[in-house]
C-alpha positions in Angstrom: 168.6 138.9 170.0 168.3 142.5 169.8 168.4 144.7 173.0 164.9 145.2 172.6 164.0 141.8 173.0 166.4 141.2 175.9 164.8 144.3 177.7 161.2 142.8 177.3 162.3 139.7 179.4 161.0 139.4 183.0 163.8 140.9 185.4 163.9 140.0 189.2 162.3 143.5 189.8 159.3 142.1 188.5 159.4 139.2 191.0 159.6 141.9 194.1 163.0 140.6 194.5 164.9 143.4 197.0 167.5 145.9 195.4 170.1 144.2 197.8 169.7 140.8 196.0 169.2 142.1 192.6 172.3 144.1 192.7 174.3 140.4 193.6 172.2 138.7 190.8 173.5 141.2 188.3 177.0 140.7 189.6 176.7 137.3 189.2 175.4 137.6 185.7 171.8 136.3 186.4 169.9 139.1 184.5 166.6 137.2 183.9 164.9 135.0 186.3 164.0 131.4 184.3 160.8 129.9 183.8 161.0 127.8 187.3 162.1 131.2 189.0 159.5 133.1 187.4 156.5 130.5 188.5 157.9 129.7 192.0 159.2 132.6 193.7 156.1 135.1 193.5 154.3 132.1 195.3 157.3 131.8 197.9 157.4 135.4 198.9 153.5 135.1 199.5 154.6 132.5 202.3 153.1 129.4 200.2 154.6 125.9 200.4 155.9 124.8 197.2 156.2 121.4 195.2 158.3 122.0 192.1 159.9 120.0 189.3 162.1 121.3 186.5 164.7 120.2 184.4 168.4 119.8 185.7 170.1 123.4 185.3 167.0 125.2 185.1 168.0 127.5 188.1 166.2 125.6 191.0 168.8 126.5 193.6 168.0 130.2 193.0 164.5 129.6 193.1 164.5 128.7 196.7 167.5 130.8 197.6 166.5 134.0 196.9 163.0 134.0 199.0 164.7 132.4 201.9 167.5 135.5 202.0 164.9 137.9 201.2 163.0 136.7 204.2 166.3 136.8 206.3 167.2 140.3 205.5 163.9 141.2 206.6 164.4 139.2 210.0 167.5 137.8 210.5 168.3 135.1 213.3 170.4 131.9 213.7 169.2 128.3 212.3 166.9 130.4 210.1 166.3 127.5 207.2 167.6 123.9 206.7 168.2 122.7 203.3 168.4 118.8 202.8 170.4 117.4 199.8 171.1 113.7 198.6 175.1 114.2 198.3 177.6 115.6 200.2 178.9 117.6 196.9 175.7 119.4 196.2 175.3 120.4 199.9 178.7 122.0 199.6 178.0 123.8 196.5 174.6 124.9 197.7 176.2 126.4 201.0 178.9 128.2 199.0 176.1 129.7 196.4 174.0 130.9 199.6 176.9 132.8 201.0 177.8 134.1 197.5 174.2 135.4 196.7 173.8 136.4 200.5 177.2 138.1 201.0 175.8 141.7 201.6 173.5 140.5 204.2 176.0 138.7 205.9 174.5 135.2 206.0 176.4 132.3 207.1 175.8 129.0 205.7 177.0 125.8 207.0 177.6 122.4 205.5 176.6 119.2 207.9 177.7 116.5 206.0 179.3 112.9 206.4 182.8 112.2 205.6 184.1 115.1 207.5 185.5 115.6 211.0 182.4 115.5 213.4 184.3 117.9 215.8 185.2 120.3 213.0 181.2 120.5 212.2 180.5 120.8 216.1 182.6 123.9 216.1 180.6 125.3 213.1 177.1 124.7 214.7 178.4 126.3 218.0 179.0 129.4 215.9 175.1 129.4 215.2 174.9 129.7 211.5 171.6 131.0 209.8 171.3 128.4 207.1 172.4 125.0 207.5 172.9 122.5 204.2 173.2 119.0 204.9 172.7 115.3 204.4 169.7 113.5 206.2 172.0 111.0 207.7 174.4 113.4 209.3 171.6 115.8 210.4 169.9 113.2 212.4 173.1 112.1 213.8 173.7 115.7 215.2 169.8 115.8 216.5 170.0 112.5 218.3 173.7 112.9 219.7 174.2 116.6 220.4 172.1 119.7 221.5 173.9 121.7 219.1 171.5 121.7 216.1 168.2 123.7 216.7 165.3 123.2 214.4 162.8 124.7 216.7 162.6 128.1 215.2 163.6 127.7 211.6 161.4 129.3 208.8 162.3 127.3 205.9 162.8 123.7 205.3 164.0 122.9 201.9 164.2 119.2 200.1 166.6 119.7 197.5 166.8 117.2 194.9 163.8 115.5 196.6 163.4 112.5 194.0 166.9 111.5 194.8 166.3 111.9 198.6 163.5 109.5 198.5 165.3 107.0 196.6 168.3 107.0 198.7 166.6 105.2 201.9 166.5 108.7 203.9 162.8 108.5 204.5 163.3 107.5 208.5 165.6 110.3 208.8 163.6 112.6 206.9 160.5 111.9 209.1 162.7 112.4 212.1 163.9 115.8 210.9 160.2 116.9 210.0 159.2 116.3 213.5 161.5 118.4 215.1 160.9 121.2 212.9 158.0 123.8 213.8 154.7 123.5 211.9 154.7 127.4 211.3 157.8 126.9 208.7 157.6 127.3 205.3 158.5 123.9 203.0 159.9 123.5 199.5 160.1 120.6 197.5 162.4 120.9 194.5 163.0 118.4 192.1 164.1 117.2 188.5 161.2 114.7 188.4 158.1 114.8 189.8 157.9 110.9 191.1 155.4 109.1 193.4 158.2 109.5 196.3 158.1 113.2 195.9 154.4 113.2 195.8 154.3 110.9 198.9 156.6 113.3 200.7 154.4 116.2 199.7 151.5 114.7 201.6 153.6 114.0 204.5 154.9 117.7 205.0 153.3 120.3 202.9 150.5 122.6 203.7 147.2 121.7 202.1 147.2 124.9 200.0 150.9 124.2 198.7 151.7 125.2 195.1 152.4 122.7 192.7 154.8 123.5 189.5 155.7 120.9 187.1 158.1 122.0 184.3 159.8 118.7 184.2 158.7 117.1 180.9 161.6 114.4 180.9 163.5 116.6 178.4 166.9 118.1 178.1 167.5 122.1 177.7 167.5 123.5 174.2 170.8 124.8 174.7 172.5 121.5 174.7 173.6 119.6 171.8 173.5 115.8 172.0 175.2 113.5 169.7 176.6 110.0 169.8 179.8 108.4 168.7 179.6 104.7 167.6 182.7 102.8 168.1 184.1 99.2 168.6 184.1 98.2 172.2 187.7 97.2 172.1 188.9 100.5 171.0 186.7 102.5 173.4 189.6 104.1 175.2 191.3 105.1 172.0 188.2 107.0 170.8 187.8 108.4 173.9 191.2 110.3 173.4 190.3 111.2 169.9 187.3 112.8 171.2 189.0 114.6 174.0 191.8 115.9 171.5 189.0 117.5 169.7 187.9 119.5 172.8 191.4 119.8 174.3 190.9 123.3 175.5 187.3 122.8 176.9 186.0 122.0 180.3 184.9 118.2 180.3 183.4 116.0 182.8 183.6 112.2 181.5 181.1 110.0 183.5 181.6 106.5 183.9 179.5 103.5 185.5 181.9 102.5 188.3 184.5 103.5 190.6 187.0 101.5 188.7 186.4 102.8 185.6 187.0 106.4 187.0 190.2 105.8 188.7 191.5 103.9 185.6 190.6 106.7 183.1 192.3 109.1 185.6 195.5 107.4 185.6 195.3 106.7 182.0 194.6 110.3 181.1 197.3 111.5 183.4 199.6 109.0 182.0 199.0 110.7 178.5 199.8 114.0 179.9 196.0 115.2 180.3 195.1 117.3 183.1 192.4 115.0 184.6 191.1 114.1 188.0 188.6 111.5 189.3 185.7 112.2 191.6 183.6 109.1 192.9 181.9 107.7 195.8 184.8 105.6 197.4 187.1 108.5 197.9 187.4 110.2 201.2 185.3 113.4 201.6 188.5 115.6 201.6 189.8 114.0 198.4 186.1 114.5 196.8 186.2 118.2 197.7 189.7 118.7 196.6 189.1 116.9 193.2 185.8 119.1 192.8 187.9 122.3 193.8 190.6 121.5 191.2 188.3 121.1 188.3 186.2 124.3 189.4 189.5 126.5 189.6 190.6 125.2 186.4 194.0 123.4 187.6 192.3 120.5 185.9 190.1 120.6 182.8 189.0 117.0 183.0 186.9 115.4 185.6 186.2 111.8 185.6 183.2 111.1 187.6 180.6 108.4 188.4 176.8 109.3 189.1 177.9 110.5 192.5 178.6 113.8 190.8 175.8 114.0 188.4 173.5 116.2 190.8 176.6 117.6 192.9 178.3 120.0 190.3 177.1 123.3 189.1 179.7 124.9 187.1 178.2 127.1 184.3 181.4 126.9 182.2 181.6 123.0 181.5 181.6 122.9 177.8 181.4 119.2 177.1 179.8 116.0 178.9 181.3 112.4 177.5 179.2 109.4 178.8 181.8 106.8 178.6 179.3 104.5 179.6 175.6 104.6 178.2 173.4 105.3 181.5 170.9 102.4 182.0 168.3 104.9 183.2 167.0 108.0 181.3 167.0 110.1 184.2 170.5 109.3 185.0 171.4 110.6 181.5 169.3 113.9 182.0 171.1 114.4 185.2 174.7 113.7 183.6 173.9 116.2 180.7 172.6 118.8 182.7 176.1 119.3 184.1 176.5 121.3 180.9 174.3 123.9 178.9 173.3 125.7 182.4 172.0 129.0 183.1 171.1 129.5 179.4 174.8 128.8 178.1 175.6 126.4 175.2 176.9 122.9 176.2 177.6 119.5 174.2 177.0 116.2 175.1 178.6 112.8 173.2 177.5 109.4 174.1 180.0 106.5 173.6 177.8 103.7 172.1 179.8 100.3 171.3 177.7 97.4 169.7 176.8 96.4 173.2 175.1 99.6 174.3 172.8 100.0 171.1 169.3 98.8 173.1 170.1 101.1 176.1 171.1 104.1 174.0 167.8 103.6 172.0 165.9 103.3 174.9 167.1 106.7 176.0 166.4 108.3 172.6 162.8 106.9 172.9 162.2 108.1 176.3 163.5 111.7 175.3 161.5 111.4 171.9 164.5 112.5 169.9 166.9 111.1 167.5 170.7 112.2 168.3 173.0 113.2 165.6 176.2 110.8 165.0 179.4 112.5 166.2 181.5 111.0 163.4 185.1 109.7 164.2 187.9 108.9 161.3 188.9 105.5 162.5 192.3 106.1 161.0 192.6 109.6 162.7 191.6 108.1 166.1 193.9 104.9 165.8 197.0 107.2 165.4 197.6 107.0 169.1 196.8 103.2 169.7 200.1 101.9 170.4 200.6 104.8 173.1 197.4 104.3 174.6 198.0 100.8 174.8 201.2 100.9 176.4 199.6 103.2 178.9 196.9 101.0 179.6 199.3 98.3 180.5 200.8 100.7 183.3 197.4 101.4 184.3 196.5 97.7 184.8 199.4 97.0 187.0 198.7 100.1 189.1 195.2 99.2 189.6 196.0 95.8 190.5 198.6 97.2 193.1 196.1 99.5 194.5 193.4 97.2 194.7 190.7 99.7 193.6 187.2 98.5 194.2 185.0 98.1 191.2 181.6 98.5 193.0 179.0 101.0 191.5 179.6 104.5 193.3 175.7 105.0 193.7 175.3 106.4 197.6 
């Protein structure tokens, strides 16, 4: 692409984003607004409610953060906005992004989530943060049991990953939160998919003239290379190690269906001297934060995760996603592979398909209307480390038995 082509692209200045925020965007290498930002930000700045659906990794977070921060710069006060997320990791990451983008405006963002000390979070609320990012259950807990959380004067209420919020039995909590918010607020619903639940929530909490923007299309981003590796089930771990070897210097996320496999692969890969760490639902929140931070800070280059992390990780430099288990739902596949090829960068996804996964895999291809290229693996090359891996698996099995690790699915 020539410099002329780059210059012709819309810029944040064209959306009437203020100079202060534009400078920060440039420092963070956000040079041009994405399609969802282009379509939503002008309406947000004009005070409209929004219901927006767009692909994972398409820039939805910045689409609602920039209008909120611009308004905050104009009239700052405590308890300015409340952002609800379905997972703790997403709440933490969104709060971090807000403070990074709003650094010059001296905005204070607080994460109010389950799994962390209630007393610590009470202390945070006493400092009267400007923007609160939280999970619905913990927000309601503070509303019901303390007088620290003030929603009467908030200017913005945001539902991030609204489709997931509505699928996780948060409906009663969400209704309680809406009742505590002023009618004069602006409300944004952002989602990867425009589900019936999102439309129902729209009717419940958005103004009649809310702007609907649907760019979801049930697709993955163009900068993502998607392949599948066909393999014998009995050699699944051996083939996984072979794939990792081909991307040994890359940042990799491996998705599993269960807590047990996430923990098992963590021990196995560590035993084989890889820098791997696991993130799954049964871990304490402090351990989950530690795992994510070690991966983000490149102390570990392999993260083994369950679907609890498929919407809670925004690290643009992730180069490879491996689906160790084929997802049973297309939307889960989209969210998993959406952890790479973010912000216009290139990314790779390899789905491991055994003889038992063919039907599920073909269903995903049909839903996405694509035919993935095969990632060819030389069986003889892959099997070179079979004996070493088999020995390590014996060690892992004993350790798993000793620790009595739960094998339940990790969805929260």
